[in-house]
C-alpha positions, -999 to 999 in steps of 0.1 A, spaced: -310 194 -723 -342 179 -710 -371 196 -702 -370 192 -661 -328 206 -667 -345 237 -684 -370 241 -655 -345 240 -627 -319 262 -644 -352 289 -653 -359 286 -615 -313 293 -606 -315 316 -626 -347 340 -616 -338 332 -579 -303 351 -584 -287 319 -564 -256 322 -552 -230 292 -554 -199 290 -527 -171 269 -535 -148 254 -509 -123 283 -519 -144 306 -513 -159 295 -479 -123 293 -467 -118 327 -477 -152 339 -464 -135 320 -428 -103 341 -425 -124 374 -434 -153 364 -406 -122 360 -382 -98 389 -385 -127 409 -392 -147 403 -360 -119 398 -339 -103 439 -351 -143 443 -341 -140 433 -303 -104 448 -305 -117 482 -315 -143 480 -289 -123 478 -256 -113 512 -239 -75 520 -249 -67 526 -216 -81 492 -200 -49 469 -189 -40 437 -177 -20 420 -156 4 396 -171 40 376 -157 43 359 -123 18 361 -98 41 343 -70 45 361 -39 81 360 -20 92 358 10 82 388 22 44 392 12 53 407 -21 42 399 -56 64 407 -79 71 402 -118 36 415 -123 34 438 -157 4 462 -172 -5 455 -205 -35 463 -229 -64 441 -229 -74 451 -262 -45 430 -279 -36 405 -244 -35 373 -253 -64 368 -224 -91 395 -245 -81 372 -278 -87 338 -269 -120 354 -251 -131 369 -282 -126 335 -303 -148 317 -279 -176 325 -299 -160 346 -333 -177 314 -356 -211 321 -341 -214 356 -359 -213 330 -388 -248 336 -388 -243 376 -391 -230 365 -431 -240 367 -463 -227 351 -496 -231 377 -525 -216 378 -560 -195 410 -561 -202 436 -581 -169 440 -597 -155 408 -599 -186 386 -603 -174 363 -576 -195 353 -549 -180 366 -513 -193 366 -476 -198 399 -464 -214 414 -434 -254 415 -438 -249 453 -421 -223 462 -442 -242 456 -478 -270 467 -495 -262 437 -524 -290 409 -518 -274 377 -509 -276 343 -502 -281 334 -464 -300 302 -462 -288 271 -436 -270 255 -451 -244 282 -463 -242 298 -433 -236 262 -417 -206 257 -442 -190 292 -428 -197 281 -392 -178 244 -403 -152 263 -420 -144 289 -394 -139 259 -367 -112 241 -389 -95 277 -404 -96 282 -365 -79 246 -360 -51 254 -382 -43 290 -376 -52 299 -337 -23 307 -326 -6 321 -358 -38 347 -352 -33 351 -316 0 361 -327 -14 381 -355 -32 404 -335 -8 411 -307 4 444 -329 -22 466 -349 -22 461 -386 -35 486 -414 -57 458 -427 -55 427 -413 -76 407 -431 -54 416 -457 -21 411 -443 -27 378 -429 -52 357 -452 -29 372 -477 9 377 -466 8 356 -431 -4 324 -443 3 325 -480 -16 325 -513 -14 285 -506 -49 286 -482 -65 314 -498 -57 309 -530 -76 330 -560 -105 327 -542 -104 357 -514 -115 391 -528 -114 418 -504 -143 438 -506 -158 468 -490 -191 472 -499 
C-alpha cells in the first residue's frame, strides 16, 4: 500500500466516516417516509373530520352523498404530508448501528450516536426518497389508510417485500 493510500485510510478511520451503500439509502428512504407520515398523522386531532363523496346538489338543492371520515388517515391528509416528506431528509443522520455495525439513517433528534450528515449523503437520501415515492406512493397511501402497530416494519418488509430492502434494512430504535 502506498503512502497516500495509507494516509487516506488513517484519516477516514480517524474521522469515523460512515458510508451508505445504495441499499442502506433505499432502506433509509422507506424508513423516513413511513416514520414521518406516521408522525404527521399522529399530530392531528382525532376528532377532526373531512367530508368525502359526492358534492353534487340534487334538484331540490340538497347536497347528498357526503360522508364524514377522520381526517388523520384520509387520502387528502396523506397527500398533504407527502408533498414535503422528502425535505425532512435534512433532519436525518447516517449512524452505525451499535449492535449490527450496519450504517442506518435515523432522525438526528432521536439518537445519541455521532453520525454523518454531510450534504452529499443527505442529498442521496432525499433523491432516494423521491425515487421511493415514484415507485410506491399509491401503496403508501392505501397502507396508511389503516393504523398499524409498526408501520416501518409492516410496510418496508411485509408490504413491499424483501426484494426492495433485501438485507440492508435494519429497523432500529436508538
